[in-house]
C-alpha positions as MATLAB code, in Angstrom:
seq = 'MVDLSIFPKPSKKKRGKTKKWESARKHLKVEYQKKGITRCEIGLIGCWRTNALSFAHRYKRRDPRCSHTYQGTILACIPCHQRIEGNKELTNYYFNLLR';
ca = [
      -0.131    0.224    0.295;
       1.446    3.496   -0.942;
       1.871    6.160    1.756;
      -0.360    8.936    0.322;
       1.485   11.240    3.750;
       4.239   12.187    2.060;
       2.294   13.858   -1.016;
       1.564   17.513   -0.183;
      -2.167   18.653   -0.240;
      -3.424   21.104   -2.916;
      -3.536   24.417   -2.171;
      -6.729   26.037   -1.038;
      -5.898   29.277   -1.550;
      -5.086   28.070   -5.491;
      -8.233   26.183   -5.154;
     -10.315   29.230   -5.082;
      -8.454   31.465   -7.706;
      -9.279   28.301   -9.695;
     -13.238   28.107   -9.074;
     -13.439   32.378   -9.510;
     -11.892   31.704  -13.090;
     -14.595   28.994  -13.640;
     -17.295   31.553  -12.991;
     -15.114   34.078  -14.677;
     -15.196   32.004  -17.662;
     -19.036   30.938  -17.794;
     -19.652   34.909  -18.057;
     -17.228   35.476  -20.221;
     -18.646   32.846  -22.730;
     -21.854   34.225  -22.318;
     -20.606   37.945  -23.014;
     -18.547   36.617  -26.424;
     -21.542   35.440  -27.750;
     -23.712   38.146  -27.702;
     -21.032   40.170  -29.400;
     -20.835   37.092  -31.512;
     -17.685   36.708  -31.624;
     -17.532   32.719  -31.787;
     -14.199   32.003  -33.541;
     -10.413   32.040  -32.825;
      -9.927   36.445  -32.542;
      -6.013   36.201  -33.741;
      -6.236   33.906  -37.087;
      -2.452   33.233  -37.310;
      -1.051   30.759  -39.650;
      -1.899   27.235  -38.887;
      -4.816   28.679  -36.902;
      -7.973   26.420  -35.904;
     -10.537   28.711  -36.387;
     -13.173   26.936  -34.442;
     -11.528   24.410  -32.362;
     -10.407   24.404  -29.097;
     -10.882   27.926  -28.401;
     -10.073   29.240  -25.327;
      -9.448   32.791  -23.191;
      -5.837   34.492  -23.772;
      -5.075   36.884  -21.030;
      -3.074   40.642  -21.114;
      -1.189   39.277  -18.487;
      -0.828   36.056  -16.906;
      -3.738   34.353  -14.681;
      -0.963   35.381  -11.640;
      -0.142   38.560  -12.006;
      -2.015   40.683  -10.215;
      -3.367   43.523  -12.589;
      -4.686   39.913  -15.042;
      -8.453   40.549  -15.347;
     -11.206   38.083  -16.564;
     -13.452   40.577  -18.444;
     -13.858   41.736  -21.996;
     -11.182   44.011  -22.215;
      -8.751   41.637  -20.240;
      -9.227   38.490  -22.787;
      -9.058   37.555  -26.002;
     -11.017   34.541  -27.202;
      -8.240   32.453  -29.259;
      -7.502   28.655  -30.281;
      -4.931   26.790  -28.914;
      -1.797   27.951  -31.815;
      -2.707   31.127  -31.860;
      -2.558   31.276  -27.635;
       0.352   29.274  -27.694;
       1.909   31.609  -30.022;
       1.521   34.535  -28.149;
       1.892   33.362  -25.275;
       5.322   33.431  -24.814;
       5.837   36.533  -26.515;
       4.944   39.890  -24.329;
       4.768   42.251  -27.899;
       2.863   39.569  -29.902;
       0.715   40.133  -27.078;
       0.563   43.345  -26.827;
       0.213   44.047  -30.537;
      -2.557   42.183  -30.531;
      -4.981   43.402  -27.763;
      -4.334   46.905  -28.720;
      -5.170   46.109  -31.878;
      -8.534   44.131  -30.900;
      -9.438   45.875  -27.331;
];
């Protein structure tokens, strides 16, 4: 039998942030649909258009400046999201262009 006491317990602090994001995500989905945004807003080469969509944030979610609002997010497919994720200049370019 494996002794599970050696593994750290999940942080409750982290769980609270995740719950907040899940709640905000539900509201964002409705807001984006009302605005008619149902496909990737970035559209780089290799874009999946309507598949595997997620919300790309202007700032990382752990950053206090992060906002789970229309102004703080862009709807993006996984390939486009990954391309802008590690590039602050590209992220800022698309947020300035789209928001």
